[in-house]
C-alpha positions as CSV (number, residue, x, y, z in Angstrom):
1,M,18.4,60.2,9.3
2,A,19.3,58.0,6.3
3,K,16.5,56.5,4.2
4,K,16.3,52.7,4.3
5,K,17.4,52.5,0.7
6,D,20.6,54.3,1.7
7,V,21.6,51.8,4.3
8,V,25.3,51.2,4.5
9,L,26.2,47.6,4.0
10,A,27.3,46.1,7.3
11,D,30.1,43.6,7.8
12,S,27.9,41.5,10.2
13,V,24.2,41.0,10.4
14,K,22.0,39.3,13.0
15,D,20.1,36.4,11.6
16,P,16.4,37.1,12.1
17,E,15.6,33.4,12.3
18,T,18.3,32.1,14.6
19,G,19.6,35.2,16.2
20,K,23.2,34.3,15.3
21,L,25.6,36.8,13.8
22,I,26.3,36.3,10.1
23,H,29.6,37.7,8.7
24,F,29.5,38.9,5.0
25,S,32.7,39.4,3.0
26,E,33.6,42.3,0.8
27,E,33.0,40.0,-2.2
28,E,29.5,39.2,-1.0
29,K,28.8,43.0,-0.7
30,R,30.0,43.5,-4.3
31,D,27.8,40.6,-5.4
32,L,24.8,42.2,-3.9
33,L,25.5,45.5,-5.6
34,F,26.2,43.7,-8.9
35,C,22.8,41.9,-8.6
36,E,21.0,45.1,-7.9
37,R,22.6,46.7,-11.1
38,Q,21.6,43.6,-13.1
39,M,18.0,44.1,-12.1
40,K,18.0,47.2,-14.3
41,V,18.7,45.1,-17.5
42,G,16.7,42.2,-19.1
43,F,14.2,40.2,-17.3
44,M,16.3,37.0,-17.2
45,Q,19.2,39.0,-15.6
46,I,16.6,40.3,-13.1
47,A,15.5,36.7,-12.4
48,I,19.0,35.4,-11.9
49,A,19.9,38.4,-9.7
50,L,16.8,37.8,-7.5
51,K,17.6,34.1,-7.2
52,T,21.1,34.9,-6.2
53,I,20.0,37.3,-3.5
54,R,17.4,34.8,-2.2
55,D,19.6,31.7,-2.2
56,R,22.6,33.5,-0.6
57,R,20.4,35.5,1.7
58,L,22.1,38.7,0.7
59,Y,18.9,40.6,1.5
60,L,20.1,40.6,5.1
61,L,22.8,43.1,4.1
62,R,19.9,45.6,3.4
63,E,18.5,45.0,6.9
64,C,15.6,43.0,5.5
65,D,14.3,39.9,7.4
66,S,13.1,38.1,4.3
67,M,13.2,38.1,0.5
68,R,9.6,39.4,0.5
69,A,10.6,42.4,2.6
70,Y,13.6,43.0,0.4
71,V,11.4,43.0,-2.8
72,E,8.8,45.2,-1.3
73,E,11.5,47.8,-0.2
74,Y,14.1,47.7,-3.0
75,V,12.4,46.3,-6.2
76,Q,10.1,48.2,-8.4
77,F,7.4,45.4,-8.8
78,S,5.3,43.1,-6.7
79,Y,6.6,40.1,-4.8
80,R,4.3,37.9,-6.9
81,H,6.0,39.0,-10.1
82,A,9.4,38.6,-8.4
83,H,8.4,35.1,-7.4
84,R,7.6,34.2,-11.0
85,L,11.0,35.5,-12.1
86,M,12.8,33.5,-9.4
87,H,10.8,30.4,-10.6
88,L,12.2,31.0,-14.1
89,A,15.7,31.3,-12.8
90,D,15.2,28.1,-10.8
91,T,13.9,26.2,-13.9
92,F,16.3,27.6,-16.5
93,G,19.5,27.9,-14.4
94,D,21.6,26.0,-17.0
95,A,20.1,27.7,-20.1
96,K,21.9,30.3,-22.2
97,T,20.6,33.8,-21.4
98,D,20.6,34.9,-25.0
99,L,18.5,31.9,-25.9
100,L,16.0,32.5,-23.1
101,E,15.5,36.1,-24.1
102,S,14.2,34.8,-27.5
103,F,11.0,34.1,-25.5
104,S,8.6,36.2,-23.5
105,Q,8.2,35.7,-19.8
106,D,4.7,34.1,-20.3
107,T,6.1,31.7,-22.8
108,L,9.0,30.7,-20.5
109,L,6.5,30.2,-17.6
110,A,4.5,27.9,-19.9
111,I,7.7,26.0,-20.9
112,A,8.5,25.6,-17.2
113,Q,5.3,23.5,-16.9
114,N,6.6,21.1,-19.6
115,P,9.7,19.3,-18.2
116,A,10.7,17.8,-21.6
117,V,10.7,21.1,-23.4
118,A,12.4,22.8,-20.4
119,S,15.1,20.1,-20.5
120,D,15.8,20.8,-24.2
121,L,16.1,24.5,-23.5
122,N,18.4,24.0,-20.5
123,G,20.7,21.6,-22.5
124,A,20.8,23.6,-25.7
125,D,23.8,25.6,-26.8
126,V,23.8,28.6,-29.3
127,V,26.7,28.9,-31.8
128,D,26.7,31.2,-34.8
129,G,22.9,31.5,-34.9
130,E,22.4,27.7,-34.6
131,V,21.0,25.7,-31.6
132,R,22.7,22.5,-30.7
133,L,20.5,20.2,-28.7
134,P,21.7,17.6,-26.1
135,D,20.9,14.7,-28.5
136,G,23.1,16.2,-31.2
137,E,20.4,17.8,-33.3
138,V,21.3,21.2,-34.8
139,L,18.7,23.7,-35.8
140,P,18.6,27.3,-36.9
141,L,17.7,29.5,-33.9
142,E,14.5,30.7,-35.5
143,E,13.4,27.2,-36.3
144,F,14.2,26.0,-32.8
145,T,12.2,28.8,-31.1
146,A,9.3,28.2,-33.6
147,R,9.2,24.5,-32.7
148,I,9.2,25.3,-28.9
149,R,6.3,27.7,-29.4
150,R,4.4,25.0,-31.4
151,E,4.9,22.5,-28.6
152,I,3.8,25.0,-26.0
153,Q,0.7,25.8,-28.1
154,K,-0.1,22.1,-28.3
155,S,0.2,21.8,-24.5
156,A,-2.0,24.8,-24.0
157,E,-4.6,23.3,-26.4
158,K,-4.6,20.0,-24.5
159,K,-5.1,21.8,-21.2
160,E,-7.9,23.8,-22.8
161,E,-9.6,20.6,-24.0
162,K,-9.2,19.0,-20.5
163,L,-10.7,22.1,-18.9
164,Q,-13.6,22.1,-21.4
165,R,-14.3,18.4,-20.7
166,R,-14.4,19.3,-17.0
167,I,-16.7,22.2,-17.7
168,D,-19.0,19.9,-19.7
169,T,-19.0,17.3,-17.0
170,I,-19.9,19.9,-14.4
171,A,-22.7,21.2,-16.7
172,A,-24.1,17.7,-17.1
173,E,-24.0,17.2,-13.3
174,V,-25.8,20.5,-12.8
175,K,-28.4,19.5,-15.4
176,T,-28.9,16.2,-13.7
177,K,-29.2,17.8,-10.3
178,N,-31.7,20.4,-11.6
179,E,-33.8,17.6,-13.1
180,A,-33.7,15.7,-9.8
181,L,-34.7,18.9,-8.0
182,A,-37.6,19.4,-10.3
183,H,-38.6,15.7,-9.7
184,Y,-38.4,16.3,-5.9
185,E,-40.5,19.4,-6.2
186,R,-43.1,17.4,-8.0
187,L,-43.0,14.7,-5.3
188,V,-43.4,17.3,-2.6
189,A,-46.3,18.9,-4.5
190,D,-48.0,15.5,-4.9
191,G,-47.4,14.7,-1.3
192,N,-48.9,18.0,-0.2
193,E,-52.0,17.3,-2.4
194,R,-52.4,13.8,-0.9
195,E,-51.9,15.2,2.6
196,K,-54.6,17.8,1.9
197,R,-57.0,15.1,0.7
198,L,-56.2,13.0,3.7
199,E,-56.8,15.8,6.1
200,E,-60.1,16.6,4.5
201,T,-61.1,12.9,4.9
202,I,-60.0,12.9,8.5
203,E,-62.0,16.1,9.2
204,S,-65.1,14.6,7.6
205,L,-64.7,11.3,9.5
206,S,-64.1,13.1,12.8
207,V,-67.7,14.5,12.8
208,R,-69.1,11.0,12.4
209,K,-70.5,9.6,15.7
210,D,-70.4,6.0,14.5
211,L,-66.6,6.1,13.9
212,D,-64.3,4.3,16.4
213,A,-61.8,6.7,18.0
214,H,-59.1,4.1,17.6
215,I,-59.6,4.1,13.8
216,L,-59.5,7.9,13.7
217,A,-56.2,7.8,15.7
218,Y,-54.8,5.2,13.4
219,I,-55.6,7.3,10.3
220,T,-54.1,10.4,11.9
221,H,-50.9,8.5,12.8
222,K,-50.7,7.0,9.3
223,K,-51.0,10.4,7.8
224,D,-48.1,11.6,9.9
225,A,-46.0,8.6,8.9
226,V,-46.7,9.1,5.2
227,R,-45.8,12.8,5.5
228,L,-42.6,11.9,7.2
229,I,-41.5,9.5,4.4
230,A,-42.5,12.1,1.8
231,D,-40.4,14.7,3.6
232,C,-37.4,12.5,4.2
233,T,-37.0,11.0,0.7
234,P,-36.0,14.2,-1.2
235,A,-34.1,15.5,1.8
236,A,-32.0,12.2,2.1
237,L,-31.4,12.1,-1.7
238,E,-30.4,15.8,-1.7
239,L,-27.8,15.2,1.1
240,L,-26.4,12.1,-0.6
241,G,-26.2,14.1,-3.9
242,R,-24.2,16.9,-2.1
243,V,-21.7,14.4,-0.8
244,D,-21.4,12.7,-4.2
245,G,-20.8,16.2,-5.7
246,I,-17.6,16.8,-3.7
247,P,-14.8,17.5,-6.2
248,R,-12.6,14.5,-6.3
249,D,-9.4,16.7,-6.5
250,L,-10.2,17.8,-2.9
251,V,-10.0,14.2,-1.6
252,D,-7.1,13.5,0.7
253,A,-6.7,11.0,3.6
254,E,-8.7,13.1,6.0
255,L,-11.6,13.7,3.7
256,A,-11.6,10.1,2.5
257,G,-11.8,9.0,6.1
258,Q,-14.8,11.3,6.8
259,V,-16.6,10.0,3.7
260,S,-15.9,6.4,4.8
261,F,-17.4,7.1,8.3
262,F,-20.4,8.8,6.7
263,L,-21.1,5.9,4.4
264,A,-20.7,3.4,7.3
265,A,-23.2,5.4,9.3
266,V,-25.7,5.6,6.4
267,E,-25.4,1.9,5.7
268,A,-25.9,1.0,9.4
269,A,-29.0,3.2,9.5
270,V,-30.4,1.7,6.3
271,T,-29.7,-1.8,7.5
272,R,-31.5,-1.1,10.8
273,I,-34.6,0.2,9.0
274,R,-34.5,-2.6,6.5
275,E,-34.4,-5.3,9.2
276,S,-37.1,-3.6,11.1
277,F,-39.5,-3.4,8.2
278,R,-38.5,-6.8,6.6
279,P,-41.5,-8.7,7.9
280,F,-43.8,-6.3,6.1
281,F,-42.0,-6.8,2.8
282,W,-42.5,-10.6,2.7
283,I,-45.3,-11.9,0.5
284,P,-46.9,-15.2,1.6
285,G,-46.6,-17.9,-1.0
286,E,-43.5,-16.6,-2.6
287,T,-39.9,-17.4,-1.8
288,E,-38.3,-14.9,0.7
289,R,-35.1,-13.3,-0.6
290,P,-32.7,-11.5,1.8
291,D,-32.4,-8.6,-0.7
292,D,-36.1,-8.4,-1.3
293,V,-36.8,-4.9,0.3
294,V,-39.5,-3.7,-2.2
295,P,-42.9,-5.3,-2.5
296,R,-43.4,-6.9,-5.9
């Protein structure tokens, strides 16, 4: 039984996506074999060969249903690396191969992220050791490659600065949240201490025979209400802080809609509580203001 790598190139192959029969010419068979030979040379030849096989679906001639399957079976490196090479071929399809091979793969991948520099590289021509740019500028090859590297270095430094600013911002946010957490912990501790004192007071009052039972019930219920507010305050602030901490680069239409619904629900609940407690915020003898929600 023949190994898969020894598969004889067929004249016709069934399309794994549509089920239709695809007919390949002798020229296309030769092109596949040529591309496979090219993959034994420089990395840009490999990139161009992989792109050709992918774009023209020549991998079907090797009985592979996809480019990934072809790479895994016939190429000596991972599909991830093959994908990077095909990205180079897509970006620098118009560039001179000898010019491209003046740079490493990593440098070319960095250039691919800079459209202006990539455009210069694609439009440049090399004649007698000189590089002629699309705008008519002529530079020695070494000077041109050095300039490209400097521009890529500047871009890398800007990205590093941006990343560092992001790290500093996150660090500041974490510090603020830690300080807020410490504050909440102090509030809880103070609340626990007040509750303890209140319980001791209630216990001492409960043994008094001259105390009205209604007063004792009132004190007990007030203790529960104070405890409820003490528990809810840090919990509510912590939840709001978590929502505020959602990275903004994750926000899309769906998430924005969820945040909008959340804020509307919170605002509705706050308004309901504010209106319910408003009579107790008013101070006789002073002008009532609609936004006066905290006793002065």
